C-alpha positions in Angstrom: -130.9 -52.8 -80.5 -131.8 -55.2 -77.6 -132.6 -52.8 -74.4 -130.4 -53.5 -71.3 -132.4 -54.3 -68.1 -132.0 -50.7 -66.0 -131.8 -53.3 -63.0 -129.3 -55.7 -64.1 -126.5 -53.9 -62.2 -128.8 -53.3 -59.1 -127.7 -55.2 -56.0 -130.6 -57.8 -54.7 -132.1 -58.0 -51.4 -130.1 -60.3 -50.2 -126.8 -58.1 -50.6 -128.4 -55.1 -48.8 -128.6 -54.7 -45.2 -132.1 -54.6 -43.8 -132.2 -50.9 -42.1 -129.6 -48.6 -41.0 -128.8 -49.6 -37.5 -129.9 -46.3 -36.3 -131.1 -46.7 -32.6 -134.3 -45.2 -31.2 -134.4 -42.9 -28.6 -138.2 -43.1 -27.6 -139.8 -46.6 -27.1 -143.0 -45.2 -29.4 -140.7 -45.5 -32.2 -141.3 -49.1 -32.1 -144.2 -50.2 -30.3 -147.1 -48.1 -31.9 -146.2 -49.5 -35.6 -145.8 -52.7 -34.3 -149.3 -52.3 -32.9 -150.5 -50.8 -36.3 -149.0 -54.3 -37.6 -150.7 -56.6 -35.3 -154.1 -54.6 -35.7 -153.4 -55.4 -39.6 -153.0 -58.9 -39.1 -156.5 -59.3 -38.1 -158.4 -56.6 -39.8 -156.9 -58.2 -43.3 -156.4 -61.8 -41.7 -158.0 -63.2 -45.2 -156.0 -60.5 -47.6 -152.5 -61.5 -49.1 -151.6 -58.1 -51.2 -150.5 -56.0 -48.2 -147.0 -55.7 -46.5 -146.5 -53.5 -43.3 -143.2 -53.4 -41.9 -141.6 -51.9 -38.9 -137.9 -50.0 -39.3 -137.3 -51.8 -42.2 -134.9 -50.2 -45.2 -137.0 -49.1 -48.3 -134.4 -49.3 -51.1 -134.8 -47.0 -54.3 -133.4 -45.3 -57.3 -134.8 -41.8 -56.7 -132.0 -40.8 -54.3 -128.5 -40.2 -54.4 -127.6 -44.0 -54.2 -129.4 -46.9 -54.6 -127.3 -48.3 -51.6 -128.7 -45.7 -49.1 -132.1 -46.7 -47.9 -135.2 -44.4 -46.6 -136.0 -46.3 -43.0 -139.5 -45.4 -41.8 -140.8 -46.8 -38.3 -143.5 -47.9 -40.1 -144.8 -48.3 -44.0 -147.3 -50.4 -45.6 -147.5 -51.1 -49.2 -150.6 -52.7 -51.2 -150.1 -55.1 -54.3 -147.4 -56.7 -52.9 -146.9 -60.2 -51.4 -147.5 -60.4 -47.6 -145.0 -62.6 -47.8 -142.4 -62.8 -50.7 -142.0 -66.0 -52.2 -143.4 -67.6 -48.9 -140.2 -66.1 -47.1 -139.9 -62.7 -44.9 -138.4 -59.7 -46.6 -134.9 -58.6 -45.4 -135.4 -55.0 -46.7 -138.0 -53.6 -49.2 -136.2 -53.3 -52.7 -138.4 -51.5 -55.2 -136.8 -53.2 -58.4 -138.2 -56.4 -56.3 -141.3 -55.1 -56.1 -142.0 -54.3 -59.3 -141.7 -50.2 -58.6 -144.2 -50.4 -56.2 -143.5 -47.9 -53.4 -145.1 -47.9 -49.9 -148.7 -46.2 -50.0 -148.1 -44.7 -46.9 -145.0 -43.7 -44.2 -145.2 -43.3 -40.6 -142.3 -41.3 -38.9 -142.5 -40.8 -35.1 -140.7 -38.0 -33.9 -137.9 -38.3 -30.9 -135.7 -36.1 -28.9 -133.2 -36.0 -32.0 -134.7 -34.3 -34.9 -134.8 -36.4 -37.8 -135.7 -34.4 -40.2 -139.3 -35.5 -40.5 -140.4 -32.2 -41.8 -138.3 -31.4 -44.7 -135.5 -34.0 -46.0 -137.7 -37.1 -45.3 -140.8 -35.4 -46.6 -138.9 -34.7 -49.7 -137.6 -38.6 -50.1 -140.9 -39.6 -49.7 -142.6 -37.1 -51.9 -139.6 -38.5 -54.6 -140.9 -41.8 -53.8 -144.2 -41.5 -54.5 -145.7 -42.5 -51.1 -149.4 -41.4 -51.1 -149.4 -40.7 -47.6 -147.1 -39.4 -45.0 -147.8 -39.4 -41.4 -145.7 -37.5 -39.0 -146.8 -38.5 -35.0 -144.9 -36.4 -32.8 -146.7 -36.5 -29.3 -143.7 -34.9 -27.4 -142.2 -32.6 -29.3 -144.6 -30.8 -31.7 -144.6 -27.4 -30.0 -140.5 -27.2 -30.0 -141.3 -28.1 -33.8 -143.8 -26.1 -34.4 -146.4 -28.5 -36.0 -149.3 -30.5 -34.6 -148.9 -33.7 -32.8 -150.6 -35.5 -35.8 -150.8 -34.7 -39.0 -151.3 -36.5 -42.3 -149.9 -35.6 -45.9 -151.0 -36.4 -49.2 -149.4 -36.4 -52.1 -150.8 -34.0 -54.8 -149.3 -33.7 -58.0 -145.9 -33.8 -56.3 -146.0 -32.1 -53.5 -147.6 -33.0 -49.8 -150.1 -31.2 -48.8 -151.4 -31.5 -45.2 -154.9 -33.0 -44.7 -157.6 -32.2 -42.2 -159.4 -34.6 -40.1 -159.0 -37.3 -37.3 -159.2 -40.1 -37.4 -158.5 -39.2 -41.2 -159.8 -41.6 -43.9 -157.7 -42.9 -46.7 -160.0 -44.0 -49.2 -157.0 -45.4 -51.4 -156.3 -47.9 -48.7 -159.7 -48.4 -47.1 -158.6 -47.4 -43.8 -158.6 -44.4 -41.5 -155.8 -43.3 -38.6 -155.9 -41.4 -35.4 -155.0 -41.0 -31.7 -156.6 -42.9 -29.0 -155.8 -44.6 -25.8 -153.9 -47.7 -25.3 -154.7 -49.4 -21.8 -152.4 -52.2 -20.5 -153.0 -53.2 -16.9 -152.6 -49.8 -14.9 -150.3 -48.3 -17.8 -152.1 -46.0 -20.3 -150.6 -44.4 -23.4 -151.7 -42.3 -26.5 -150.9 -44.3 -29.7 -152.1 -44.6 -33.4 -155.0 -47.1 -34.3 -156.7 -47.7 -37.6 -160.5 -46.7 -38.0 -163.3 -48.0 -40.4 -165.0 -45.6 -42.8 -167.7 -44.4 -40.1 -165.1 -43.4 -37.7 -165.3 -46.6 -35.6 -161.8 -47.7 -33.9 -160.7 -50.8 -34.6 -160.4 -53.1 -31.5 -157.4 -55.3 -30.9 -158.7 -58.9 -30.0 -158.4 -58.3 -26.0 -161.0 -55.4 -26.4 -163.3 -57.6 -28.4 -162.7 -60.3 -26.1 -163.5 -58.2 -23.0 -166.8 -56.6 -24.7 -168.0 -59.8 -25.7 -167.5 -61.0 -21.7 -169.4 -57.8 -20.6 -172.6 -58.5 -22.9 -172.3 -61.9 -21.7 -172.4 -60.8 -17.7 -175.1 -57.9 -19.0 -177.2 -61.1 -20.4 -176.8 -63.5 -17.2 -177.9 -60.7 -15.2 -181.1 -60.3 -17.0 -181.9 -63.7 -17.9 -179.8 -65.8 -16.1 -177.2 -68.7 -17.7 -177.3 -69.2 -21.2 -179.6 -72.3 -22.4 -177.3 -75.4 -23.1 -177.0 -76.5 -26.8 
């Protein structure tokens, strides 16, 4: 007997919407995941086995319908093409990604509660997302949770983890809070960290640090020798 392909009747990524078109009511929902993506492009510049996206629909077959996506504020998948067939994805469709779910999902809580602590938590658990991160800097007291929470999937259920920055060995990165400064504007955001707990700096920060080191050298020894 010839076995049928269980995916043959599922729609392709070209036929599916890229997101649920729900507008954000908090600018951090876009800024923070985009900053994490921007940093990953430098940290993993020589790797092509990862994909990080912001506000993109994740289509799967573990919910009520494969036509209904879950749309994280940000998510990371490992072991997939960074650009699928050298093109940009419209959405992340599990049956086109060898059934590889995101290894990390990020939700940023806003004024309008979005089920981050119950409905979405259950969906990500069924999907097999290993790390689920909830960032709730503004409304954590309302929701009776901590501002920054990391959950790890253990035997099909999420367990709240302890420590910040929190190291994720399966990913090879840590994640935690720190300040982002742009001009005279300062805000708390999420950053990636190394195993020693050192925050990965932005290219601008690295350039500023290099300039300070150069200035100190000049103060001590004068101008650099010509090559």
